[in-house]
TIRO-2110 file (N, C-alpha, C; in Angstrom, 1 decimal):
// TIRO-2110
21.5, 64.1, 27.7, N, 1, A
20.7, 63.8, 28.9, CA, 1, A
19.8, 62.7, 28.6, C, 1, A
19.7, 61.8, 29.6, N, 2, A
18.8, 60.6, 29.4, CA, 2, A
17.7, 60.5, 30.5, C, 2, A
16.5, 60.0, 30.2, N, 3, A
15.5, 59.8, 31.3, CA, 3, A
16.2, 59.1, 32.5, C, 3, A
15.8, 59.6, 33.7, N, 4, A
16.4, 59.0, 34.9, CA, 4, A
17.5, 59.8, 35.4, C, 4, A
18.1, 60.7, 34.6, N, 5, A
19.3, 61.5, 35.1, CA, 5, A
18.8, 62.4, 36.1, C, 5, A
19.7, 62.5, 37.2, N, 6, A
19.6, 63.6, 38.2, CA, 6, A
20.3, 64.8, 37.7, C, 6, A
19.6, 65.9, 37.6, N, 7, A
20.1, 67.1, 37.0, CA, 7, A
20.1, 68.3, 38.0, C, 7, A
21.0, 69.3, 37.7, N, 8, A
21.0, 70.4, 38.6, CA, 8, A
21.3, 71.6, 37.9, C, 8, A
21.0, 72.8, 38.4, N, 9, A
21.3, 74.1, 37.8, CA, 9, A
21.8, 75.0, 39.0, C, 9, A
22.9, 75.7, 38.8, N, 10, A
23.3, 76.7, 39.8, CA, 10, A
22.5, 78.0, 39.7, C, 10, A
21.8, 78.2, 40.8, N, 11, A
21.0, 79.6, 40.9, CA, 11, A
21.7, 80.6, 41.7, C, 11, A
23.0, 80.5, 41.8, N, 12, A
23.7, 81.5, 42.5, CA, 12, A
23.8, 81.2, 44.0, C, 12, A
22.8, 81.5, 44.8, N, 13, A
22.9, 81.2, 46.2, CA, 13, A
22.7, 79.7, 46.5, C, 13, A
22.0, 79.0, 45.7, N, 14, A
21.9, 77.6, 45.9, CA, 14, A
21.9, 76.9, 44.6, C, 14, A
21.9, 75.6, 44.7, N, 15, A
21.8, 74.7, 43.4, CA, 15, A
20.5, 74.0, 43.5, C, 15, A
19.8, 74.0, 42.4, N, 16, A
18.4, 73.5, 42.2, CA, 16, A
18.6, 72.1, 41.5, C, 16, A
17.8, 71.1, 42.1, N, 17, A
17.9, 69.7, 41.5, CA, 17, A
16.6, 69.2, 41.0, C, 17, A
16.6, 68.2, 40.1, N, 18, A
15.4, 67.6, 39.5, CA, 18, A
15.8, 66.3, 38.9, C, 18, A
14.8, 65.6, 38.4, N, 19, A
15.0, 64.3, 37.7, CA, 19, A
14.4, 64.6, 36.2, C, 19, A
15.3, 64.3, 35.3, N, 20, A
14.9, 64.4, 33.9, CA, 20, A
14.1, 63.1, 33.6, C, 20, A
12.8, 63.3, 33.1, N, 21, A
12.0, 62.1, 32.9, CA, 21, A
11.7, 61.8, 31.4, C, 21, A
12.3, 62.6, 30.5, N, 22, A
12.2, 62.4, 29.1, CA, 22, A
11.3, 63.3, 28.4, C, 22, A
11.3, 63.4, 27.1, N, 23, A
10.4, 64.2, 26.3, CA, 23, A
10.6, 65.7, 26.7, C, 23, A
11.7, 66.1, 27.2, N, 24, A
12.0, 67.5, 27.5, CA, 24, A
11.4, 67.9, 28.8, C, 24, A
11.1, 67.0, 29.7, N, 25, A
10.4, 67.3, 30.9, CA, 25, A
11.3, 66.9, 32.2, C, 25, A
11.1, 67.7, 33.2, N, 26, A
11.8, 67.5, 34.5, CA, 26, A
10.7, 67.5, 35.7, C, 26, A
11.0, 66.6, 36.6, N, 27, A
10.2, 66.6, 37.8, CA, 27, A
11.1, 67.1, 39.0, C, 27, A
10.5, 68.1, 39.6, N, 28, A
11.3, 68.8, 40.7, CA, 28, A
10.3, 69.5, 41.6, C, 28, A
10.9, 70.0, 42.7, N, 29, A
10.1, 70.9, 43.6, CA, 29, A
10.1, 72.3, 42.9, C, 29, A
8.9, 72.8, 42.7, N, 30, A
8.8, 74.2, 42.2, CA, 30, A
8.6, 75.1, 43.5, C, 30, A
9.2, 76.2, 43.4, N, 31, A
9.0, 77.2, 44.6, CA, 31, A
10.0, 76.9, 45.6, C, 31, A
9.9, 77.7, 46.7, N, 32, A
10.6, 77.5, 47.9, CA, 32, A
9.9, 77.8, 49.1, C, 32, A
10.5, 77.5, 50.2, N, 33, A
9.9, 77.7, 51.6, CA, 33, A
9.5, 79.1, 51.8, C, 33, A
10.2, 80.1, 51.3, N, 34, A
10.0, 81.5, 51.6, CA, 34, A
8.7, 82.0, 51.0, C, 34, A
8.2, 81.3, 50.0, N, 35, A
7.0, 81.6, 49.3, CA, 35, A
5.8, 81.5, 50.3, C, 35, A
5.8, 80.5, 51.1, N, 36, A
4.7, 80.3, 52.1, CA, 36, A
4.6, 81.4, 53.0, C, 36, A
5.7, 82.1, 53.3, N, 37, A
5.7, 83.2, 54.2, CA, 37, A
4.9, 84.4, 53.7, C, 37, A
4.9, 84.6, 52.4, N, 38, A
4.2, 85.7, 51.7, CA, 38, A
2.9, 85.3, 51.1, C, 38, A
2.4, 84.2, 51.4, N, 39, A
1.1, 83.8, 50.9, CA, 39, A
1.0, 83.2, 49.5, C, 39, A
2.2, 82.9, 48.9, N, 40, A
2.2, 82.3, 47.6, CA, 40, A
2.1, 80.8, 47.9, C, 40, A
1.5, 80.0, 46.9, N, 41, A
1.3, 78.6, 47.1, CA, 41, A
2.5, 77.8, 47.5, C, 41, A
2.2, 76.8, 48.2, N, 42, A
3.2, 75.9, 48.8, CA, 42, A
4.1, 75.3, 47.8, C, 42, A
5.4, 75.1, 48.0, N, 43, A
6.2, 74.4, 47.1, CA, 43, A
5.7, 73.0, 46.8, C, 43, A
5.7, 72.6, 45.5, N, 44, A
5.1, 71.3, 45.1, CA, 44, A
6.0, 70.6, 44.1, C, 44, A
6.0, 69.3, 44.2, N, 45, A
6.8, 68.5, 43.2, CA, 45, A
5.8, 68.5, 41.9, C, 45, A
6.4, 68.9, 40.8, N, 46, A
5.6, 68.8, 39.6, CA, 46, A
6.5, 68.6, 38.4, C, 46, A
5.9, 68.3, 37.3, N, 47, A
6.6, 68.0, 36.0, CA, 47, A
6.4, 69.3, 35.2, C, 47, A
7.6, 69.8, 34.7, N, 48, A
7.6, 71.0, 33.9, CA, 48, A
8.6, 70.8, 32.7, C, 48, A
8.4, 71.6, 31.7, N, 49, A
9.4, 71.6, 30.6, CA, 49, A
10.8, 72.0, 31.0, C, 49, A
11.7, 71.5, 30.5, N, 50, A
13.2, 71.7, 30.8, CA, 50, A
13.4, 73.3, 30.8, C, 50, A
12.9, 74.0, 29.9, N, 51, A
13.2, 75.4, 29.8, CA, 51, A
12.7, 76.2, 31.1, C, 51, A
11.7, 75.6, 31.8, N, 52, A
11.2, 76.2, 33.0, CA, 52, A
12.1, 75.9, 34.2, C, 52, A
12.8, 74.7, 34.1, N, 53, A
13.7, 74.3, 35.1, CA, 53, A
15.0, 75.1, 35.1, C, 53, A
15.5, 75.3, 33.9, N, 54, A
16.7, 76.1, 33.7, CA, 54, A
17.1, 76.2, 32.2, C, 54, A
17.9, 77.3, 31.9, N, 55, A
18.2, 77.6, 30.5, CA, 55, A
19.1, 76.5, 30.0, C, 55, A
18.9, 76.2, 28.7, N, 56, A
19.7, 75.2, 28.0, CA, 56, A
21.2, 75.5, 28.0, C, 56, A
21.9, 74.5, 28.3, N, 57, A
23.4, 74.7, 28.4, CA, 57, A
23.9, 75.0, 29.9, C, 57, A
23.0, 75.3, 30.8, N, 58, A
23.4, 75.6, 32.1, CA, 58, A
23.1, 74.4, 33.0, C, 58, A
22.2, 73.5, 32.6, N, 59, A
21.8, 72.3, 33.3, CA, 59, A
22.9, 71.2, 33.2, C, 59, A
23.2, 70.7, 34.4, N, 60, A
24.3, 69.7, 34.5, CA, 60, A
23.7, 68.4, 35.0, C, 60, A
24.2, 67.3, 34.5, N, 61, A
23.9, 65.9, 34.9, CA, 61, A
24.8, 65.6, 36.1, C, 61, A
24.2, 65.1, 37.2, N, 62, A
24.9, 64.7, 38.4, CA, 62, A
25.4, 63.2, 38.1, C, 62, A
26.8, 63.1, 38.3, N, 63, A
27.3, 61.7, 38.1, CA, 63, A
27.5, 61.2, 39.5, C, 63, A
27.2, 59.9, 39.7, N, 64, A
27.3, 59.2, 40.9, CA, 64, A
28.6, 58.3, 40.9, C, 64, A
29.3, 58.2, 42.1, N, 65, A
30.4, 57.3, 42.2, CA, 65, A
29.9, 55.9, 42.0, C, 65, A
30.8, 55.0, 41.6, N, 66, A
30.5, 53.6, 41.4, CA, 66, A
30.0, 52.9, 42.7, C, 66, A
30.6, 53.3, 43.9, N, 67, A
30.3, 52.6, 45.1, CA, 67, A
28.9, 53.1, 45.7, C, 67, A
28.2, 54.0, 45.0, N, 68, A
26.9, 54.4, 45.4, CA, 68, A
25.9, 53.6, 44.4, C, 68, A
25.1, 52.8, 44.9, N, 69, A
24.2, 52.1, 44.1, CA, 69, A
23.1, 53.0, 43.6, C, 69, A
23.0, 53.1, 42.3, N, 70, A
21.9, 53.8, 41.6, CA, 70, A
20.8, 52.9, 41.1, C, 70, A
19.5, 53.4, 41.1, N, 71, A
18.4, 52.6, 40.6, CA, 71, A
18.5, 52.6, 39.1, C, 71, A
17.8, 51.7, 38.4, N, 72, A
17.8, 51.8, 36.9, CA, 72, A
17.0, 53.0, 36.6, C, 72, A
17.2, 53.5, 35.3, N, 73, A
16.5, 54.7, 34.9, CA, 73, A
15.0, 54.7, 35.0, C, 73, A
14.4, 53.5, 34.6, N, 74, A
13.0, 53.3, 34.7, CA, 74, A
12.5, 53.5, 36.1, C, 74, A
13.1, 52.9, 37.1, N, 75, A
12.7, 53.0, 38.5, CA, 75, A
12.8, 54.5, 39.0, C, 75, A
13.9, 55.2, 38.5, N, 76, A
14.1, 56.5, 38.9, CA, 76, A
13.0, 57.4, 38.4, C, 76, A
12.7, 57.3, 37.1, N, 77, A
11.5, 58.0, 36.5, CA, 77, A
10.3, 57.7, 37.2, C, 77, A
10.0, 56.4, 37.4, N, 78, A
8.8, 56.0, 38.1, CA, 78, A
8.7, 56.7, 39.5, C, 78, A
9.7, 56.7, 40.3, N, 79, A
9.7, 57.3, 41.6, CA, 79, A
9.4, 58.8, 41.5, C, 79, A
10.0, 59.5, 40.5, N, 80, A
9.8, 60.9, 40.4, CA, 80, A
8.3, 61.1, 40.0, C, 80, A
7.8, 60.5, 39.1, N, 81, A
6.4, 60.7, 38.6, CA, 81, A
5.4, 60.4, 39.7, C, 81, A
5.7, 59.4, 40.5, N, 82, A
4.8, 59.0, 41.6, CA, 82, A
4.7, 60.1, 42.6, C, 82, A
5.7, 61.0, 42.8, N, 83, A
5.7, 62.1, 43.8, CA, 83, A
5.1, 63.3, 43.2, C, 83, A
4.8, 63.4, 42.0, N, 84, A
4.1, 64.7, 41.4, CA, 84, A
2.9, 64.9, 42.2, C, 84, A
2.8, 66.2, 42.7, N, 85, A
1.7, 66.7, 43.4, CA, 85, A
2.1, 66.8, 44.9, C, 85, A
3.1, 66.2, 45.4, N, 86, A
3.5, 66.2, 46.8, CA, 86, A
3.9, 67.6, 47.2, C, 86, A
3.5, 68.0, 48.4, N, 87, A
3.8, 69.3, 48.9, CA, 87, A
4.4, 69.2, 50.3, C, 87, A
5.2, 68.2, 50.4, N, 88, A
5.9, 68.0, 51.8, CA, 88, A
7.3, 68.6, 51.8, C, 88, A
7.5, 69.9, 51.2, N, 89, A
8.8, 70.5, 51.2, CA, 89, A
9.2, 70.9, 52.6, C, 89, A
10.5, 70.7, 52.8, N, 90, A
11.2, 71.2, 54.1, CA, 90, A
12.6, 71.5, 53.7, C, 90, A
13.0, 72.7, 53.9, N, 91, A
14.4, 73.1, 53.5, CA, 91, A
15.5, 72.1, 54.1, C, 91, A
15.3, 71.8, 55.3, N, 92, A
16.4, 71.0, 55.9, CA, 92, A
16.2, 69.5, 55.8, C, 92, A
15.0, 69.0, 55.6, N, 93, A
14.6, 67.6, 55.7, CA, 93, A
14.0, 67.0, 54.4, C, 93, A
13.5, 67.9, 53.5, N, 94, A
12.9, 67.3, 52.3, CA, 94, A
12.9, 68.4, 51.2, C, 94, A
14.1, 68.7, 50.7, N, 95, A
14.2, 69.7, 49.6, CA, 95, A
14.3, 69.0, 48.3, C, 95, A
14.6, 69.8, 47.2, N, 96, A
14.7, 69.3, 45.9, CA, 96, A
15.9, 68.4, 45.7, C, 96, A
17.0, 68.5, 46.5, N, 97, A
18.1, 67.6, 46.4, CA, 97, A
17.8, 66.3, 47.1, C, 97, A
17.1, 66.3, 48.3, N, 98, A
16.6, 65.1, 48.9, CA, 98, A
15.8, 64.3, 48.0, C, 98, A
14.9, 64.9, 47.4, N, 99, A
13.9, 64.3, 46.4, CA, 99, A
14.7, 63.6, 45.3, C, 99, A
15.6, 64.4, 44.7, N, 100, A
16.3, 63.9, 43.5, CA, 100, A
17.3, 62.7, 43.8, C, 100, A
18.0, 62.8, 44.9, N, 101, A
18.8, 61.7, 45.4, CA, 101, A
18.0, 60.5, 45.7, C, 101, A
16.9, 60.7, 46.4, N, 102, A
16.0, 59.6, 46.7, CA, 102, A
15.5, 58.9, 45.4, C, 102, A
15.1, 59.7, 44.5, N, 103, A
14.6, 59.1, 43.2, CA, 103, A
15.7, 58.2, 42.5, C, 103, A
17.0, 58.7, 42.6, N, 104, A
18.1, 58.1, 41.9, CA, 104, A
18.7, 56.9, 42.7, C, 104, A
18.7, 57.0, 44.1, N, 105, A
19.4, 56.0, 44.8, CA, 105, A
18.6, 55.3, 45.9, C, 105, A
17.5, 55.9, 46.3, N, 106, A
16.7, 55.3, 47.5, CA, 106, A
17.2, 56.0, 48.8, C, 106, A
18.3, 56.8, 48.8, N, 107, A
18.8, 57.4, 50.0, CA, 107, A
18.1, 58.8, 50.1, C, 107, A
17.8, 59.2, 51.3, N, 108, A
17.1, 60.5, 51.5, CA, 108, A
18.1, 61.4, 52.2, C, 108, A
18.9, 62.1, 51.4, N, 109, A
19.9, 63.1, 51.9, CA, 109, A
20.1, 64.3, 51.0, C, 109, A
20.8, 65.3, 51.5, N, 110, A
21.1, 66.4, 50.8, CA, 110, A
22.6, 66.9, 51.1, C, 110, A
23.4, 66.9, 50.0, N, 111, A
24.7, 67.4, 50.2, CA, 111, A
24.8, 68.8, 50.7, C, 111, A
23.9, 69.7, 50.1, N, 112, A
23.9, 71.0, 50.6, CA, 112, A
23.6, 71.2, 52.0, C, 112, A
22.6, 70.5, 52.5, N, 113, A
22.2, 70.5, 53.9, CA, 113, A
23.4, 70.0, 54.8, C, 113, A
23.9, 68.8, 54.4, N, 114, A
25.0, 68.2, 55.2, CA, 114, A
26.2, 69.2, 55.2, C, 114, A
26.6, 69.9, 54.1, N, 115, A
27.7, 70.8, 54.1, CA, 115, A
27.4, 72.0, 55.0, C, 115, A
26.1, 72.5, 55.0, N, 116, A
25.7, 73.6, 55.9, CA, 116, A
25.8, 73.2, 57.3, C, 116, A
25.4, 72.1, 57.7, N, 117, A
25.4, 71.6, 59.1, CA, 117, A
26.9, 71.4, 59.5, C, 117, A
27.7, 70.9, 58.6, N, 118, A
29.1, 70.8, 59.0, CA, 118, A
29.7, 72.1, 59.2, C, 118, A
29.4, 73.1, 58.4, N, 119, A
29.9, 74.4, 58.5, CA, 119, A
29.5, 75.0, 59.9, C, 119, A
28.2, 74.9, 60.2, N, 120, A
27.6, 75.4, 61.5, CA, 120, A
28.3, 74.7, 62.6, C, 120, A
28.5, 73.5, 62.6, N, 121, A
29.2, 72.7, 63.7, CA, 121, A
30.6, 73.3, 63.9, C, 121, A
31.3, 73.6, 62.8, N, 122, A
32.7, 74.1, 62.9, CA, 122, A
32.6, 75.5, 63.6, C, 122, A
31.7, 76.3, 63.2, N, 123, A
31.5, 77.7, 63.8, CA, 123, A
31.2, 77.6, 65.2, C, 123, A
30.3, 76.7, 65.6, N, 124, A
30.0, 76.5, 67.0, CA, 124, A
31.2, 76.0, 67.8, C, 124, A
31.9, 75.1, 67.3, N, 125, A
33.1, 74.5, 68.0, CA, 125, A
34.2, 75.5, 68.1, C, 125, A
34.3, 76.5, 67.2, N, 126, A
35.3, 77.5, 67.3, CA, 126, A
34.9, 78.5, 68.3, C, 126, A
33.6, 78.7, 68.5, N, 127, A
33.1, 79.7, 69.5, CA, 127, A
33.3, 79.1, 70.9, C, 127, A
33.0, 77.8, 71.0, N, 128, A
33.1, 77.1, 72.3, CA, 128, A
34.5, 76.9, 72.6, C, 128, A
END
């Protein structure tokens, strides 16, 4: 794993994303939207040790296709560190995957959200 890598860990129901920034640290959204409903602090982008992000051996590096322009590792790390402290979490529009893809490519999107929306559109079209 190298600084600037977009990493993920499968947490069963969803996949969690972050940016490895070096020295055993990851920048990612901690928490989830459901926490706000029960009075726990708002999800926040922060830097944490890798072991708090996910168990060793289960974290995977996301590989990007050659046709997707990726930023150099220094720019990716800089973008991630610049967002530390941000609390603008939104499950559909600004989640951990949006954040990580934006840091790595400059694009603001989420594969998980896109796939969920495609599935929902299929269900609705089957009903109609």
